[in-house]
TIDRENLUM-917402 format. One line per 8 residues: number of its first residue (from 1); for each residue x, y, z of C-alpha. Coordinates in steps of 0.02 Angstrom, whole numbers, plus 50000, padded with zeros to 5 digits. Layout:
BEGIN
NUM	X,Y,Z ~ ...
//
This chain:
BEGIN
1	52286,53828,51489 ~ 52346,53683,51406 ~ 52440,53754,51279 ~ 52541,53877,51432 ~ 52582,53686,51522 ~ 52742,53646,51464 ~ 52797,53452,51416 ~ 52909,53367,51521
9	53118,53393,51538 ~ 53117,53217,51439 ~ 53055,53278,51284 ~ 53143,53453,51318 ~ 53323,53391,51346 ~ 53321,53221,51285 ~ 53404,53201,51444 ~ 53351,53054,51583
17	53415,53013,51747 ~ 53420,52814,51693 ~ 53603,52749,51689 ~ 53649,52672,51531 ~ 53804,52639,51471 ~ 53869,52587,51264 ~ 54001,52532,51154 ~ 54079,52604,51003
25	53965,52529,50893 ~ 53816,52630,51001 ~ 53743,52447,51082 ~ 53677,52450,51262 ~ 53809,52366,51377 ~ 53722,52422,51552 ~ 53570,52478,51599 ~ 53408,52506,51524
33	53373,52301,51526 ~ 53201,52261,51490 ~ 53083,52223,51616 ~ 53051,52019,51648 ~ 52870,51992,51594 ~ 52735,51937,51724 ~ 52611,51806,51681 ~ 52439,51843,51729
41	52421,51690,51829 ~ 52513,51647,51992 ~ 52664,51554,51988 ~ 52728,51431,52080 ~ 52608,51383,52188 ~ 52612,51205,52228 ~ 52436,51134,52292 ~ 52356,50964,52364
49	52530,50932,52457 ~ 52635,50928,52268 ~ 52820,50994,52265 ~ 52809,51006,52089 ~ 52689,51103,51966 ~ 52560,51056,51845 ~ 52605,51026,51690 ~ 52805,50983,51741
57	52786,50811,51682 ~ 52750,50743,51506 ~ 52696,50568,51450 ~ 52609,50486,51294 ~ 52530,50661,51270 ~ 52505,50693,51426 ~ 52507,50839,51545 ~ 52557,50802,51737
65	52655,50790,51904 ~ 52848,50797,51890 ~ 52817,50743,52099 ~ 52712,50583,52068 ~ 52671,50557,51901 ~ 52506,50611,51913 ~ 52384,50653,51762 ~ 52244,50697,51863
73	52257,50896,51891 ~ 52151,50914,52052 ~ 52213,50758,52130 ~ 52341,50738,52301 ~ 52519,50695,52289 ~ 52581,50534,52308 ~ 52760,50533,52304 ~ 52878,50399,52255
81	52745,50291,52291 ~ 52623,50347,52140 ~ 52754,50337,52017 ~ 52821,50172,52069 ~ 52626,50122,52048 ~ 52616,50218,51854 ~ 52758,50111,51806 ~ 52691,49944,51857
89	52585,49861,51714 ~ 52410,49774,51768 ~ 52359,49589,51688 ~ 52189,49537,51739 ~ 52186,49373,51812 ~ 52101,49272,51658 ~ 52073,49115,51769 ~ 51951,49211,51901
97	51840,49283,51740 ~ 51829,49114,51664 ~ 51764,49047,51834 ~ 51655,49196,51858 ~ 51579,49199,51673 ~ 51520,48984,51702 ~ 51455,49059,51856 ~ 51351,49181,51770
105	51300,49049,51639 ~ 51244,48913,51773 ~ 51161,49066,51877 ~ 51012,49085,51715 ~ 50872,49089,51747 ~ 50743,48952,51635 ~ 50642,49063,51514 ~ 50454,49095,51516
113	50334,49035,51431 ~ 50304,49212,51372 ~ 50483,49229,51273 ~ 50493,49036,51204 ~ 50324,49114,51143 ~ 50425,49254,51048 ~ 50552,49188,50993 ~ 50458,49066,50908
121	50362,49180,50822 ~ 50518,49272,50759 ~ 50606,49098,50689 ~ 50422,49058,50594 ~ 50438,49256,50525 ~ 50604,49237,50470 ~ 50565,49082,50389 ~ 50438,49187,50267
129	50531,49321,50234 ~ 50655,49163,50154 ~ 50510,49102,50066 ~ 50451,49260,49984 ~ 50605,49286,49931 ~ 50618,49132,49838 ~ 50433,49156,49783 ~ 50496,49317,49697
137	50672,49244,49628 ~ 50566,49118,49554 ~ 50447,49243,49477 ~ 50584,49354,49415 ~ 50650,49175,49308 ~ 50476,49144,49259 ~ 50443,49329,49167 ~ 50627,49320,49096
145	50584,49169,49013 ~ 50425,49223,48949 ~ 50494,49384,48875 ~ 50633,49297,48776 ~ 50485,49170,48711 ~ 50380,49328,48669 ~ 50536,49399,48574 ~ 50559,49244,48470
153	50372,49255,48428 ~ 50392,49434,48369 ~ 50556,49393,48271 ~ 50441,49256,48163 ~ 50298,49358,48141 ~ 50420,49521,48055 ~ 50464,49369,47954 ~ 50326,49322,47899
161	50258,49513,47836 ~ 50415,49526,47754 ~ 50394,49405,47670 ~ 50238,49448,47608 ~ 50293,49633,47592 ~ 50408,49556,47462 ~ 50280,49479,47368 ~ 50156,49618,47356
169	50309,49714,47314 ~ 50351,49610,47167 ~ 50177,49615,47111 ~ 50181,49775,47107 ~ 50329,49786,47007 ~ 50245,49699,46904 ~ 50092,49769,46854 ~ 50200,49956,46851
177	50313,49878,46731 ~ 50145,49838,46634 ~ 50076,50011,46659 ~ 50245,50086,46579 ~ 50223,49963,46429 ~ 50057,50014,46388 ~ 50037,50191,46301 ~ 49996,50342,46413
185	49814,50380,46325 ~ 49762,50190,46377 ~ 49859,50183,46546 ~ 49685,50230,46688 ~ 49708,50386,46777 ~ 49818,50383,46940 ~ 49841,50190,46917 ~ 50033,50218,46972
193	49993,50289,47147 ~ 49931,50229,47331 ~ 49883,50342,47462 ~ 49934,50233,47592 ~ 50069,50237,47694 ~ 50199,50082,47696 ~ 50245,49997,47838 ~ 50396,49974,47887
201	50407,49776,47797 ~ 50365,49867,47647 ~ 50507,49989,47678 ~ 50620,49863,47695 ~ 50584,49759,47540 ~ 50565,49900,47428 ~ 50753,49940,47504 ~ 50781,49736,47466
209	50726,49759,47289 ~ 50785,49922,47237 ~ 50962,49900,47267 ~ 51114,49975,47166 ~ 51252,49848,47125 ~ 51342,49993,47030 ~ 51352,50111,47184 ~ 51499,50059,47269
217	51419,50141,47450 ~ 51280,50010,47451 ~ 51391,49861,47518 ~ 51406,50007,47690 ~ 51239,50023,47713
//
């Protein structure tokens, strides 16, 4: 049954009852005007005695009513009086404020014993904190001075050990030269080797005694 139903005449004959006039170039002269788009919101509705709609006036990034220059949306219209009031700058009275401040200072109540005691305790706490800070600073200074003295003592001990290692290295070289001058059959067994690990000072002394002057890279070590 659906297939037996005829389509509308507009589709069959490509004709409608709408009157449209075209020019030679195919542009529409008359008829077939686009319908006016209507908003879903009510338009031209004046509330609270206003004669203009909200958003008809704009100033300093705010919207308002043109009839009274009011920026409050649900306010009542004040007309020309509101326009005059919006352009007047309000200047606060300086003299009255100073007098009021003086009166408030005069009317201040005397502090109670509890408040005085609390203020005294706070001042004592602040003094204690300052004393602790000063003690910490003094301790840091004393630690830095003690560390400097300890470093100086360590350098002196190291120099002393290095001198002893140099003397020991000289004696070892003399002993080695003496053993090398002897015949291998008369030389004692393992007389040229020690099983003790050398210290840092002994290594430094060995480097100082065994420098090669003919080596061109010896000056860069």
